[in-house]
Rosetta silent file (secondary structure, phi, psi, omega in degrees, C-alpha in Angstrom):
SEQUENCE: XXXXXXXXXXXXXXXXXXXXXXXXXXXXXXXXXXXXXXXXXXXXXXXXXXXXXXXXXXXXXXXXXXXXXXXXXXXXXXXXXXXXXXXXXXXXXXXXXXXXXXXXXXXXXXXXXXXXXXXXXXXXXXXXXXXXXXXXXXXXXXXXXXXXXXXXXXXXXXXXXXXXXXXXXXXXXXXXXXXXXXXXXXXXXXXXXXXXXXXXXXXXXXXXXXXXXXXXXXXX
SCORE:     score description
SCORE:     0.000 S_00000001
   1 L     0.000  134.003 -179.206   -1.930  260.908 -173.600 S_00000001
   2 L   -65.273  144.331 -179.172   -3.625  263.542 -171.434 S_00000001
   3 L    61.424   39.410 -176.520   -4.882  262.386 -168.025 S_00000001
   4 H   -60.307  -41.940 -178.523   -2.762  259.240 -168.262 S_00000001
   5 H   -63.185  -46.246 -179.536   -2.830  258.605 -164.494 S_00000001
   6 H   -66.441  -38.947  178.640   -6.622  258.896 -164.267 S_00000001
   7 H   -62.324  -44.400  179.902   -7.118  256.755 -167.376 S_00000001
   8 H   -61.971  -43.053 -179.152   -4.905  254.005 -165.966 S_00000001
   9 H   -63.003  -41.510 -179.661   -6.750  254.034 -162.621 S_00000001
  10 H   -67.159  -45.182 -179.318  -10.158  253.713 -164.294 S_00000001
  11 H   -63.435  -41.153  177.672   -9.094  250.895 -166.620 S_00000001
  12 H   -63.564  -38.592  176.604   -7.523  248.976 -163.726 S_00000001
  13 H   -63.667  -42.788  178.544  -10.738  249.428 -161.739 S_00000001
  14 H   -59.386  -43.445 -179.329  -12.773  248.122 -164.686 S_00000001
  15 H   -64.688  -41.143 -179.685  -10.589  245.023 -164.921 S_00000001
  16 H   -65.837  -44.521 -179.670  -10.894  244.354 -161.184 S_00000001
  17 H   -60.879  -42.067  178.898  -14.680  244.798 -161.205 S_00000001
  18 H   -67.018  -45.651 -177.500  -15.035  242.413 -164.130 S_00000001
  19 H   -64.066  -28.704 -177.133  -12.673  239.820 -162.650 S_00000001
  20 L  -103.160   18.397  175.510  -14.563  239.863 -159.333 S_00000001
  21 L    55.579   40.732  178.654  -18.050  239.636 -160.876 S_00000001
  22 L   -98.727   -2.952  175.780  -18.992  243.116 -159.705 S_00000001
  23 L  -136.804  163.021  179.806  -20.385  244.129 -163.112 S_00000001
  24 E  -129.535  117.790  177.958  -22.534  242.450 -165.754 S_00000001
  25 L    56.492 -123.575  178.887  -21.853  242.929 -169.451 S_00000001
  26 L   -97.234    4.998  179.383  -21.872  246.645 -170.213 S_00000001
  27 E   -82.037  121.255 -177.289  -23.784  247.534 -167.019 S_00000001
  28 L   135.639  152.410  179.467  -21.551  249.541 -164.725 S_00000001
  29 E  -157.048  151.121 -176.675  -19.591  252.776 -164.944 S_00000001
  30 E  -137.759  142.241  177.784  -16.510  254.381 -163.434 S_00000001
  31 E  -144.551  163.949  175.386  -15.319  257.977 -163.359 S_00000001
  32 E  -137.575  143.863  178.308  -12.596  260.227 -161.972 S_00000001
  33 E   -73.318  138.966  174.074  -12.641  263.953 -161.246 S_00000001
  34 L  -116.071  172.238  177.242  -10.481  266.156 -163.476 S_00000001
  35 H   -68.065  157.443  174.191   -9.422  269.780 -163.138 S_00000001
  36 H    71.004   20.766  178.206  -11.763  272.585 -164.146 S_00000001
  37 H    82.397   -1.422  178.760  -14.958  270.733 -163.255 S_00000001
  38 L   -82.837  165.246  174.883  -14.479  268.107 -165.974 S_00000001
  39 E  -142.382  156.984  179.196  -14.580  264.378 -165.409 S_00000001
  40 E  -110.149  126.817 -172.062  -13.298  261.256 -167.109 S_00000001
  41 E  -137.921  154.557  177.271  -15.852  258.467 -167.478 S_00000001
  42 L   -66.425  151.827 -179.896  -16.247  255.047 -169.036 S_00000001
  43 E   -77.260  160.592  178.045  -18.019  254.886 -172.411 S_00000001
  44 L   -80.511  140.741  172.130  -21.570  253.696 -172.923 S_00000001
  45 L    61.915   34.519  172.941  -22.270  250.168 -174.202 S_00000001
  46 L  -124.994  125.200 -179.376  -18.671  248.955 -174.063 S_00000001
  47 L   -62.325  145.552 -177.595  -17.869  245.888 -171.943 S_00000001
  48 H   -59.459  -30.227  178.467  -15.371  246.467 -169.143 S_00000001
  49 H   -69.446  -17.933 -176.260  -13.066  243.823 -170.658 S_00000001
  50 H  -106.663    4.917 -178.821  -12.886  245.889 -173.848 S_00000001
  51 L   -88.083  130.295  177.638  -12.240  249.321 -172.317 S_00000001
  52 L  -125.219  164.497 -174.884   -8.782  250.826 -172.821 S_00000001
  53 H   -50.455  -40.045 -177.629   -7.365  254.222 -171.774 S_00000001
  54 H   -72.275  -13.306 -179.780   -8.099  255.835 -175.140 S_00000001
  55 H   -82.714  -16.195 -176.002  -11.761  254.763 -174.942 S_00000001
  56 L   -70.325  151.701 -171.270  -12.531  256.904 -171.886 S_00000001
  57 E  -115.009  133.308  174.141  -14.576  260.068 -172.392 S_00000001
  58 E   -94.400  127.903  177.872  -13.945  263.568 -171.029 S_00000001
  59 E  -124.619  159.922 -179.257  -17.135  265.494 -170.236 S_00000001
  60 L   -93.207 -171.390 -175.318  -17.794  269.007 -168.970 S_00000001
  61 L   -65.932  -17.813  178.400  -19.831  270.236 -166.007 S_00000001
  62 L   -96.574    0.280 -179.777  -23.089  269.752 -167.965 S_00000001
  63 L    86.434   12.143 -179.589  -22.276  266.167 -168.910 S_00000001
  64 L   -90.613  139.986 -179.377  -21.476  267.007 -172.534 S_00000001
  65 E   -67.411  132.240  175.201  -18.619  265.208 -174.279 S_00000001
  66 E  -118.181  -13.501  179.213  -15.554  267.362 -174.935 S_00000001
  67 E  -160.452  134.806  177.240  -13.101  264.601 -175.831 S_00000001
  68 L   132.190  159.399 -179.195  -13.385  260.972 -176.898 S_00000001
  69 L   -87.111  -40.493 -175.159  -14.703  258.671 -179.613 S_00000001
  70 L   -87.260  167.908  167.379  -17.556  257.045 -177.694 S_00000001
  71 L   -76.367  148.515  176.392  -20.604  258.477 -175.972 S_00000001
  72 E   -71.831  163.248  175.648  -20.158  258.764 -172.190 S_00000001
  73 L   -48.705  143.354  179.749  -21.966  256.431 -169.809 S_00000001
  74 L   -65.874  -15.507  179.074  -25.690  257.094 -169.647 S_00000001
  75 L   -92.731   14.818 -174.521  -25.241  257.643 -165.885 S_00000001
  76 H   -59.396  -29.220 -179.466  -22.885  260.572 -166.425 S_00000001
  77 H   -68.155  -34.013  174.908  -25.367  263.020 -164.881 S_00000001
  78 H   -62.749  -45.746 -178.754  -25.244  261.161 -161.564 S_00000001
  79 H   -60.038  -49.471 -174.667  -21.455  261.366 -161.617 S_00000001
  80 H   -66.137  -35.610  179.889  -21.262  265.062 -162.449 S_00000001
  81 H   -71.967  -34.102  175.830  -23.820  266.064 -159.806 S_00000001
  82 H   -64.825  -45.195  178.475  -22.037  264.066 -157.120 S_00000001
  83 H   -61.695  -39.347  179.688  -18.743  265.778 -157.959 S_00000001
  84 H   -66.338  -35.573 -177.023  -20.465  269.160 -157.906 S_00000001
  85 H   -84.441  -35.546 -170.976  -22.058  268.456 -154.509 S_00000001
  86 L  -116.982   98.386  179.664  -19.235  266.567 -152.831 S_00000001
  87 L   -67.055  -16.388 -179.716  -15.802  268.177 -152.951 S_00000001
  88 L   -83.714  -10.362 -176.516  -14.354  265.214 -151.062 S_00000001
  89 L   -95.860  127.778  178.674  -15.210  262.737 -153.841 S_00000001
  90 L  -124.434   -3.768  177.878  -12.680  262.147 -156.620 S_00000001
  91 E  -149.568  140.562 -177.909  -13.745  258.716 -157.892 S_00000001
  92 E  -135.240  137.240  178.403  -17.148  257.089 -158.444 S_00000001
  93 E  -132.452  128.231  167.642  -18.079  253.499 -159.282 S_00000001
  94 E  -106.137  120.909 -177.313  -21.465  252.039 -160.126 S_00000001
  95 L  -124.600  173.743 -174.992  -21.298  248.268 -159.827 S_00000001
  96 L  -134.069   50.554  176.911  -23.741  245.348 -159.970 S_00000001
  97 L   -69.790  155.708 -170.643  -22.744  242.773 -157.323 S_00000001
  98 H   -60.024  -54.474 -171.191  -25.404  240.229 -156.420 S_00000001
  99 H   -74.554  -40.785  177.341  -26.230  241.010 -152.785 S_00000001
 100 H   -66.336  -33.935  175.519  -25.992  244.799 -152.920 S_00000001
 101 H   -66.326  -37.546  177.318  -28.165  244.693 -156.046 S_00000001
 102 H   -61.631  -39.727  179.008  -30.685  242.596 -154.138 S_00000001
 103 H   -67.001  -23.109  176.310  -30.835  245.273 -151.435 S_00000001
 104 L   -67.629  -18.792  178.267  -31.649  247.808 -154.151 S_00000001
 105 L   -94.551    5.528 -179.360  -34.939  245.957 -154.574 S_00000001
 106 L   -92.946  176.117  179.196  -35.785  246.273 -150.879 S_00000001
 107 L   -95.482    7.129 -176.184  -37.765  248.940 -149.068 S_00000001
 108 L  -148.104  161.516  174.405  -34.832  249.922 -146.859 S_00000001
 109 L   -83.960 -166.027  179.818  -31.139  250.641 -146.861 S_00000001
 110 E  -106.880  119.270  179.694  -28.442  248.755 -144.955 S_00000001
 111 L   -69.952  164.526 -178.515  -27.937  249.885 -141.334 S_00000001
 112 L   -75.669   96.261 -176.663  -24.409  250.309 -139.940 S_00000001
 113 L  -105.818   -9.240  177.887  -23.638  246.773 -138.793 S_00000001
 114 L  -129.530  148.988 -178.948  -19.853  246.784 -139.266 S_00000001
 115 H   -59.609  -38.552 -178.208  -17.174  249.168 -138.063 S_00000001
 116 H   -66.279  -22.694  173.824  -15.776  249.642 -141.550 S_00000001
 117 H   -66.933  -42.004  176.728  -19.170  250.949 -142.645 S_00000001
 118 H   -62.540  -46.297 -173.735  -18.874  253.707 -140.057 S_00000001
 119 H   -71.289  -50.545 -170.426  -15.290  254.460 -140.996 S_00000001
 120 H   -90.155  -40.444 -175.003  -15.311  254.215 -144.771 S_00000001
 121 H   -95.647  -23.668 -178.400  -18.914  254.836 -145.812 S_00000001
 122 L    93.681   21.766  178.511  -19.980  257.100 -142.974 S_00000001
 123 L   120.101 -150.050  179.305  -22.599  254.767 -141.500 S_00000001
 124 L   -66.890  162.647 -177.671  -25.550  252.948 -142.994 S_00000001
 125 E  -104.236  115.022 -177.063  -26.129  252.848 -146.752 S_00000001
 126 E   -78.139  162.945  175.273  -29.305  254.676 -147.834 S_00000001
 127 E  -121.847  141.278  178.744  -31.629  253.719 -150.683 S_00000001
 128 L   -63.973  148.657 -167.311  -33.319  256.194 -153.012 S_00000001
 129 L   -73.057  -18.671 -177.432  -37.037  256.554 -152.191 S_00000001
 130 L  -150.428  159.935  176.155  -38.600  255.438 -155.472 S_00000001
 131 L   -77.971  129.220  174.479  -37.869  253.614 -158.701 S_00000001
 132 L  -127.211  120.926 -175.438  -36.920  255.918 -161.569 S_00000001
 133 L   -66.252  151.956 -171.226  -36.226  254.205 -164.863 S_00000001
 134 L   -60.918  -21.851  179.423  -32.765  254.650 -166.354 S_00000001
 135 L   -68.824  -20.252  177.992  -34.083  256.663 -169.292 S_00000001
 136 L   -93.143   67.736 -169.688  -34.863  259.566 -166.938 S_00000001
 137 H   -58.199  -46.483 -176.170  -31.187  260.293 -166.406 S_00000001
 138 H   -71.059  -39.038  177.749  -31.434  263.751 -164.881 S_00000001
 139 H   -65.364  -39.626  177.094  -34.307  262.875 -162.558 S_00000001
 140 H   -62.601  -41.977  178.917  -32.429  259.779 -161.411 S_00000001
 141 H   -62.155  -42.071  179.448  -29.348  261.905 -160.751 S_00000001
 142 H   -64.071  -38.677  179.070  -31.361  264.357 -158.646 S_00000001
 143 H   -63.345  -39.415  178.130  -32.809  261.502 -156.570 S_00000001
 144 H   -64.521  -46.469 -178.875  -29.310  260.246 -155.822 S_00000001
 145 H   -61.280  -39.003 -178.667  -28.088  263.717 -154.832 S_00000001
 146 H   -71.969  -13.540 -174.111  -31.058  264.226 -152.520 S_00000001
 147 H  -107.420  -30.522 -168.387  -30.351  260.922 -150.763 S_00000001
 148 H   -70.263  -32.436 -173.906  -26.584  260.495 -150.348 S_00000001
 149 L    57.293 -126.508  177.795  -25.822  263.213 -147.791 S_00000001
 150 L  -107.382   16.485  179.911  -22.188  262.611 -146.793 S_00000001
 151 L   -75.793  152.878  179.321  -22.305  258.843 -147.311 S_00000001
 152 L  -101.881   16.145  173.892  -19.802  257.121 -149.598 S_00000001
 153 E  -157.029  151.175  177.633  -22.291  254.570 -150.929 S_00000001
 154 E  -148.156  148.485  173.608  -25.912  254.522 -152.005 S_00000001
 155 E  -101.403  119.574  178.918  -28.399  251.928 -153.208 S_00000001
 156 E   -90.396  117.914 -170.388  -30.312  253.166 -156.248 S_00000001
 157 L   -49.268  126.120  178.560  -33.815  251.695 -156.014 S_00000001
 158 L    55.878   28.633 -174.746  -34.349  248.700 -158.343 S_00000001
 159 L  -134.674  -89.984 -176.778  -31.094  249.565 -160.071 S_00000001
 160 E  -169.544  160.146  174.449  -27.619  249.168 -158.529 S_00000001
 161 E   -77.066  155.989  174.642  -25.298  250.441 -155.807 S_00000001
 162 E  -134.487  133.576 -174.884  -22.956  253.357 -156.396 S_00000001
 163 E  -126.533  149.591 -173.811  -19.814  253.924 -154.331 S_00000001
 164 E  -130.456  164.973  176.012  -17.479  256.904 -153.966 S_00000001
 165 E  -164.644  167.835  176.520  -14.055  257.701 -152.582 S_00000001
 166 L   -70.490  -21.117  172.393  -11.314  260.265 -152.237 S_00000001
 167 L  -150.385  178.615 -174.576   -9.459  258.201 -154.833 S_00000001
 168 H   -66.559  -36.506  178.928  -10.113  255.116 -156.944 S_00000001
 169 H   -60.286  -43.845  179.923   -8.679  252.729 -154.363 S_00000001
 170 H   -67.503  -38.443  177.902  -11.077  254.012 -151.718 S_00000001
 171 H   -62.613  -40.831  177.389  -14.038  253.827 -154.105 S_00000001
 172 H   -65.096  -39.691  178.211  -13.201  250.193 -154.875 S_00000001
 173 H   -64.306  -37.789  175.987  -12.927  249.427 -151.173 S_00000001
 174 H   -61.462  -36.430  176.422  -16.366  250.975 -150.663 S_00000001
 175 H   -61.727  -43.646  179.743  -17.699  248.571 -153.299 S_00000001
 176 H   -63.867  -44.976 -179.041  -16.262  245.638 -151.340 S_00000001
 177 H   -65.005  -40.347  179.435  -17.662  246.904 -148.035 S_00000001
 178 H   -62.262  -44.781  179.620  -21.089  247.535 -149.571 S_00000001
 179 H   -67.096  -41.162  177.482  -21.315  244.010 -150.986 S_00000001
 180 H   -61.174  -45.598 -178.861  -20.103  242.470 -147.703 S_00000001
 181 H   -62.539  -43.090 -179.687  -22.629  244.516 -145.723 S_00000001
 182 H   -64.166  -45.800 -179.117  -25.489  243.583 -148.059 S_00000001
 183 H   -62.778  -44.267 -178.814  -24.642  239.867 -147.999 S_00000001
 184 H   -67.907  -42.154 -178.464  -24.289  239.823 -144.222 S_00000001
 185 H   -64.623  -41.541  178.240  -27.424  241.850 -143.588 S_00000001
 186 H   -63.973  -35.263  177.739  -29.532  239.600 -145.808 S_00000001
 187 H   -69.480  -43.086 -178.805  -28.180  236.577 -143.937 S_00000001
 188 H   -65.324  -36.258 -178.341  -28.856  238.151 -140.525 S_00000001
 189 L   -68.289   -7.296 -178.549  -32.404  239.127 -141.429 S_00000001
 190 L   -73.937   -5.798  178.978  -33.171  235.461 -141.914 S_00000001
 191 L   165.080    9.026  178.489  -33.907  234.910 -138.251 S_00000001
 192 L  -129.334  157.218  174.117  -31.840  236.924 -135.784 S_00000001
 193 L   -73.324  140.380 -177.777  -32.017  240.405 -134.335 S_00000001
 194 L   -99.710  126.202  177.348  -29.524  242.761 -135.949 S_00000001
 195 L   -87.360  116.751 -177.625  -27.321  244.906 -133.694 S_00000001
 196 L   -99.522  137.912  178.966  -26.966  248.338 -135.284 S_00000001
 197 L   -68.712  129.313 -179.497  -24.074  250.679 -134.418 S_00000001
 198 L   -61.270  151.571 -176.254  -25.417  253.785 -132.599 S_00000001
 199 H   -55.581  -42.670 -176.707  -25.327  257.098 -134.484 S_00000001
 200 H   -66.314  -30.538  177.366  -22.810  258.704 -132.123 S_00000001
 201 H   -75.957  -33.848  173.838  -20.414  255.787 -132.611 S_00000001
 202 H   -59.389  -48.995 -178.850  -20.829  256.008 -136.379 S_00000001
 203 H   -62.242  -41.466 -178.463  -19.850  259.685 -136.243 S_00000001
 204 H   -65.728  -41.571 -179.732  -16.902  258.994 -133.944 S_00000001
 205 H   -70.030  -36.167  177.861  -15.508  256.244 -136.148 S_00000001
 206 H   -64.572  -44.162  178.907  -15.939  258.333 -139.307 S_00000001
 207 H   -62.375  -43.510  179.143  -14.072  261.246 -137.713 S_00000001
 208 H   -61.907  -44.853 -178.629  -11.295  258.932 -136.525 S_00000001
 209 H   -62.232  -42.305 -177.095  -10.928  257.327 -139.967 S_00000001
 210 H   -73.053  -36.180 -168.319  -10.757  260.680 -141.747 S_00000001
 211 H  -116.205  -22.231 -173.731   -8.490  262.529 -139.319 S_00000001
 212 L  -128.688  -18.353 -177.473   -6.587  260.204 -136.997 S_00000001
 213 L   -59.875  126.948 -177.952   -6.487  256.671 -138.419 S_00000001
 214 L    89.523   -5.116 -179.423   -2.861  255.688 -139.075 S_00000001
 215 L  -125.829   18.995 -175.318   -1.520  258.557 -136.959 S_00000001
 216 L   -94.215  140.141 -177.861   -2.422  257.306 -133.497 S_00000001
 217 L  -105.315 -155.093 -173.597    0.247  256.673 -130.887 S_00000001
 218 L   -70.396  -15.487  179.283    0.550  254.862 -127.575 S_00000001
 219 L   -66.805  -19.539  178.933   -2.121  257.057 -125.954 S_00000001
 220 L   -73.286    0.000    0.000   -4.667  255.018 -127.873 S_00000001
């Protein structure tokens, strides 16, 4: 089967998300970048427990299906625009964990309160500026693109978080970090001042994670 490696990675991600209560029913979607501007994405209205490699849909740069039995996820336009804008992203996950979803209903994003947010996500997690109902797929996609910058996670207002990575493993880790950050931030806001990592330290940790992490010697 063509794109066997990418299909396997997506299905394994779907199983993990379902097992860890990061999705609800058929809400949630996962994709991987393919060659030639195409992408492989989960089908619409199919539960993650029922998705198999042959169910995944190949779409082109306009979000039109070129291979597959099912329709692609209704959020396919968000995925394709992120891939077009961000050459560093090769995997995208939209999940529905409890605390990060709660932050999607807030008036603010999550500031950088943990080191791994600086390293993996690139700092705080922004939220799109207004609610756009899911039926306005292209407008919703544009709002996401205008908000993400170089961050590897975003909160879509009154909707759900979306996380990205250089590969599927990194995208899944971003989902974990986003949920941890949301849960912790909501707990901290209950009565204590929150210490936010300064911008220059966010940038320094992101640069270290991308270019030097795992290759540092005794000079460190």
